[in-house]
N, C-alpha and C positions, 0 to 999 in steps of 0.2 A: 486449639479455632473454636471460633463460637459460630453455630448454623444461626442464629438469632442475628448474630451481626452481620453475616454474608446476606441472609435473606433480605434483612433492611435494607441495605446498600441497594441491594437490586431491584428491589422493591419501588425505590425512589427515582433509579435511572430508568425502569422499563415505565412507570408513568410519566415519566417528560417527554420517553420515547415513543409515547401512545401518542400524543399532542402533535407529533413530528410528521407522524406515519401519513396524515388525511393529507398532507400537501399536495400529493397530483391529484386530487379532487379538484381543484383550481383549474389544472390544465384540462380535465377531462371536463369541464362544464364549459371552459373557454372554446374547445374544441368540438363540442354537441356528442360526446363520447361519453353519455349517460350508463350506459353498462359498465365503465370502467371506473363508477362513483363504490357499488358496496364492496369491492375487493377491501379496498384503502379503509372504508369503513369497518368492516370485519375484523380487518388486521389489528387497527387504534384499539379496537373494545378489547380484543383477546391481550394487546399490552396494557390497557390499562387494567384488565382483570388480573391477569397473571402478577401485576404490579403491585395491586392493592391486596390480594392475597398473601404475596411476601413480605408486606408490608405490615398485617395484621399479625404474621407469624414472628415476625422479628422485633414486634410493638412498635406501634405509630412514635415518632419523636426519640428514636434511638441514639444513642449516645454513641460516637464513633473515635471519641479520643485516646481510645487504648485500643487501636486497632492495628493487626501485627502484620509483618509482612508476609508469611504465609497466605493470611486471611485477603491482603490487599491483592496476591498474585491470584487466588481464585475466583475474587469478586470480577478481576479484569477478564480471565478466561472464560465466566460462567455470561459474563457479561455480552461479549463478543459469539457464544454460540447460541444465546437466547434470543439475541438481537437478529443475528442471521436467519433464524427459524420463522421468526416473527415477519420479516421480509421479505422470507417466501411464500407467505399467505398469498397475496395479490398473485403471485406468478401459476401457482398454484389455480386459482380461478380462470388466467389466461389460458388453461388448456396443457403446462407443464406437469410432468409426474413430480410427486413429492421430492424424489431423489436431485431430479433434475433440476428443483424450483429452487433446493437450500442449495446446490453447485452454483448456480447462476446469483442465490443471494451473497454467498461466502466470498464469491468472487467479487462482487461488488464491493460489500462492506470492507474485504481485506485490500481493495482498489487491486486487484488482479486483472481482471480484465478479459480472463478465459471465457468463452459464451458456447452454452449448449444449443442457440439457437440456430437453425437451418433456413428458415425463410422469413425476414423480417416484416414482410408485406402482413401478415397475421395478426400483427398485434395493433393497438393504438398507442396513440401518443403518450398518452399518459402513463405507459407502457414502460417504454423508452426514459420519458422523464426520470420514473422511479429509480432504473438503473443507475442513471447517472446520479441521482442525488444520494441514492446509496454509499457509492465512490465519495464523492464529494464528504460527506459525512463519517468516511473509515479513513479518509484521506490525512486529515489532522488531529482524528481520532476521536472517538465517541465519548470516551472517558473525558479527554480534554474539553469535551466542547462539555457536558455536564457537569465538570467540576468550575467552568467556567460561569455555567448560569445558574448551579443549584450550592446556595450557602448551606442547605441542610447537610450536606456531606462534612463540611470543615476540616478537620483535621485529618479526615480518611484523605480526603482529596490530595493530600501528598504524598500518599502511600501508594493507591491506585495511580496517580497523575504520575508517576515513575516507574512503575509497574509495566504501563502501557508506553512509556516514551519510547521513538524508535531512535537506534543507535547506544553506545557505550556510554555518552556524556550525558551530564544534566546542566546544560548550561541555563540557571536561570537569571531571567529578567528583572526581577522584581524579589524582595523579601518575602511576598507574599504568593502562593501557587495558584491561585484564581486570580489573580492580576496577570499573573504570568500567561494563564490559559486564554484570558481574554485580548491580551496584547497577540498570542500565536492567533488566536481568531479572527484578529481584526488587519492584520497583514492579509490572511488566507484570503478574507471576504473581499479587500481593497484589490486584490492582483485578479479574482476571478471574475470581478465586476470588469475590470479594465482590459481582460480579455473578451468578454462577452461584447465589449462597445466596438473594438478592434474589429471581431469579426464580420459583426454585422454590418460595419464600415466597409469591410472587404467585400461585401456582397454574399455571405452567408446569410440564410434564412434564418431570423430571429429564433424561432424554436431548437434548432441545430445550434447555431452560437449559444445558446444557454447550455444545453446538454454537454456540448463537446468541452466547454470551457469548466462545467461542474467536473468533468471525466480528467482534463489536461492540469488543472491546478491538484488534482487529488492524485494523480501522477496512476490513475487507474487505467483509461482507453476502451472504455465503451463508449461506443457512437451510434446515434440514431441511424448514421447511413450503413448499409453492409458492406460497403467497400471502404470502410473505416474516412481519413482524411483524402484519400485518394481519389475517392468517389468525389470531391467538389471541383477535380481539374483545377485548382487555383495556384499557381507558385506562391502569391502572396499570404492566403490563408496556409500554406504550410511553412512559410517563412515565420508566421506570427505563430503558431502554435508550436515550433521548435523554441521560440522566446520563452514561452510560457512553462513549457516542459523543461525548460534547462531551470528557470527559476523553481519551478516545484520539487527539483530532485535536489535543490541548494538547503540548508538551514536556516527555517525562517526565523528562528530567532535572532539569528545574525543580520538577516533581512530587514527585520524590525529595527533594528541598531541603526543600521545604514540609511534604509529609507524613512523610516519617522525620526531619526534621534539625529540624521545628519552626521554617522562615526561611518562613514567606507571606510575607514581602516580595520574597522573591527569582519567586515566582509572579506576585503581585497587583503587584507594580512592572514588571513587563516590560512593556515597549510594546505590543510584537509580540502577548501574550497579551490586552491589554487592547482590541486592535484586532480581534485575533480575538473577543472577548464583544461587542464592539460591533455588527460587521458582522452577528454571528449574532442578535442580539436585533431590530437593525432590518429586518434581511430577515425574520425570521422573523414579527413586526409584520406587514410589508407583504404577508408571503406569504397570512398567515392573513386579514388583509382583502379581498383578492383570492377566496379560497377562501369566506369567509363571505358575499358580496355575490353571489355566483353563485346562481343559482336552487338551492334548498333547503338553503342554507347553514344550520347551526348553529352558535351562538357558541364553546361549549366545545369543540366536534371540529374547528371549524376552526383556534383557538388549539393545540390539542395536536397536528393532522396538520401544521399552519404551522410551527411551532418544530422538529416531528421532523424532515420532510421539509428544512428549510434545514437542520440538523444533521449530519443524515443523507449530502447533497450535498458542502456547505463542508469536512466530516470527508473526504471521500470513502469514504464505508463502502457506502451504496448501498441499504440497507434501504428498503423503503416499510411506511407506515401507512396507505396508502390508493395505488389508481391512478392517480399524479398524470399519466398518460399523459392521462389524459380531463378534465383541469382547464383552466382559459380561457387564451389565448396569453399574457395578461400573466403568472397565475400560473407559465406555464411560462419565461416569459422570468426570472423573479426565479431561479427554478430552474436555468437555464443559467450566467446569471450565476454562481452558486455553484461552477459543476462550474470556472470560469476562474481560481478563490481557490486551492483546497486549506487543507491545516491547518498546524499551525505549526512549525516547523523541530524535527526531533530529535522528531516525533510517529510516530503510524502512518498519518497521513492524505498521501496525494498530492498532485497537482497543482502549481501553480506555489510556494505556499507562501504564508502572510501576509506573513513578515518581508521577500519580494521585493514585495510590494505595497506595505508600508509603504515601502522603499525606493523603487521607481519614483514616488510620490505625493512624496515629498520630492526627490526629482530634479526632478522635472517641477515643482515648487513655486521651489525653487532655481533654473531657467532663468529660470523667468518674472521673479523678483526681479533677476537679474543683467542683463534686459532694461532695467530702471528704472534699477539701479546697478550699470554696466559693468563699473568698478573695484573694485567691492566683494569682498572674500575669503567666501565664504559656504561653511564647511564642513557636511557631512551626516551629523548626529549622529541615533544610534538608543541609546537607555539612555543618553542623555550620553556616549556613546562616539565619536570620529569615525571615519567610514567609510574605510579607506583606499581610495585609488585601485585598486586591483589588485583588491579587493571587489568595488567600484561598475564596474570591468568586466565580472568573472566574474558578475556580476547581470544586468546590461544583455543581455549577450552571452546568459544561461542566455534569459530571455523572450524575446530575438529570435528565438534557434532553436525554442525551445518553440512561437513563432508561426507560423515557417516550415515546421516540421515538421509541425502543424496543420493547415496551410492545404494542402501538397503530400498529405498522406495524407487529408485531406477531400476534395479534388477527385478522388482518385484512386480512392476507393472511390466516391462519387458517379457517376462516369463507369460502374463496375463496378455498381451496383448501380441507379442509375437513378434515384437516391431521394436529394436534397441533405440530407435529415433526417437520413436513417442515413448519407450521408458527412460530414457535419460534427458531429451531435451525437454519433453513434457515434465521432468519432476525441477532439471531446473526451473523452468516457466513459472511451474505454480509455487514451488517453495519460496523462489525469486521474488515471487508474486510479481510478476512479469507480464504473462499471458500467453499470448501465442508461441507457436513453437515453428518446427518445422514441419516439410509433408505436409500427413493427414490432419494435423493439427495448424496450420500455417495461421498467416494473418486473414485470407480470407476462405479458411476453412472454419471445421467447429468441433468442438468434444463432443458433442449431442452423439455420434457415432460410439463411442467406446463403452469398453464392457463396464456394467454398472460398477461391479469391484474397483476398477480403474479411478472411476469418478468419484468412487467413496476418498479412493486413496487420496487421491491427487486434490479433495476438499479438505483432507484433515492436513495435507502439504501447505495448503492455503491458510491455513488459520495456525499452524505452527510458525510459518514462515514470515507471518504477520505480527505475533507476539515475540518474535525473534526468540524462539526455543526456552527462553527462560521460566515463563512456567510451567511448560511443560517439562522439562528438565526435573525442576522441583518437584513436580507432583511423580516420578516417577521412585523418591525418598520416601520409605513409608513411615518417618514419623512425621511427614507433610500433613497426614490422614488422623495425628492424633489427637481426638477430638477434645481429651482430657487435658494437653497441655494448655498452658493458661501466658 
């Protein structure tokens, strides 16, 4: 592992990020919030300065052609940690403690949407725009963005692109990874602009439409309204956001082929996407039934809110069209189950991912069949392609470590908070990048009242969950840190 290679790559990324950080200044000037200008300029200067130092240490114009997988994993991990730290600087200026600011920034970039804010009236519009922008940048992936716009990364782009890519598949659109990154950002941008237009036409204020759209397509959940989507009191807006959350949870590469290349079968014929829709529809109907049969239930509102909340949670967006923390236990059980699934591979959604749920189901079926036919050769196939043994081990290992991490984190937080709901629901919500949970961390509540150690654990959960455990697990191997290896 070469420290200079890692520093050089980080330097390029931090310099580019420093050019993005001042974007909220435009919002501050448009709304006359002059006091909100300095925080973003300071953060930009910090990013540029740190980037230049890293580039100088790594030698400007460093050649990345021989970058190793371990270096790519470490670059991605350090990138997310450092970018979140720089993103937290404006929050500190607006009065948050360093830990709360870092929690809010990590929640943004990892598209978790868990907030520590208690009173939304204390902050300017530039603050809320930055929260949503952090989610939008993190939704498709910071690395994916910079691979698309920074030709300096060269061959390194492929290593770090797939180190960050969400899900167990590497669905390439073009032979060149930079072109793939551009194609992904194109569909991402087009869908975001389309949602902004539809929300504005539906009566949502333009600023809110922009912020909510940035968060929707990122499967993030940060809203400038303290009551989330429920606060707009509009069935039309609720259905529009539901549609785009559904798209945010689907594979963007397949959407690009469907919408830009006219290959609808690429999306509709995909087994993961079909299971994703099946789970969403079935769970939505079940949740709507539980909401409707509760006292005061109305059919139209139950269908709307049931569908919205299932889509919001399964895609790990975390928006709320109702305070589901007040719903019945069966309804909350459906929501908790959705936290354990997540979106599709290659989407903005977090969680375990539907592709792994599909694989585990077929793996268990294969094991049952093997009991009856012990000598039979029963390959596991997805989309008519046999899943290789090494991929099977990776997916089973991921699910196992995911559950183990959830168990230990949940137990630790339960002991700290003396509350198993916060411990296990909060862990599921943060490691799955979902956001809100139940009770004291429900959709209309805040993580701001939690113990500082709980916030630190949940912050780590969010980062590890967004990076899909792989860099975290690799770093547990002593050989990963051997600087003498070539």
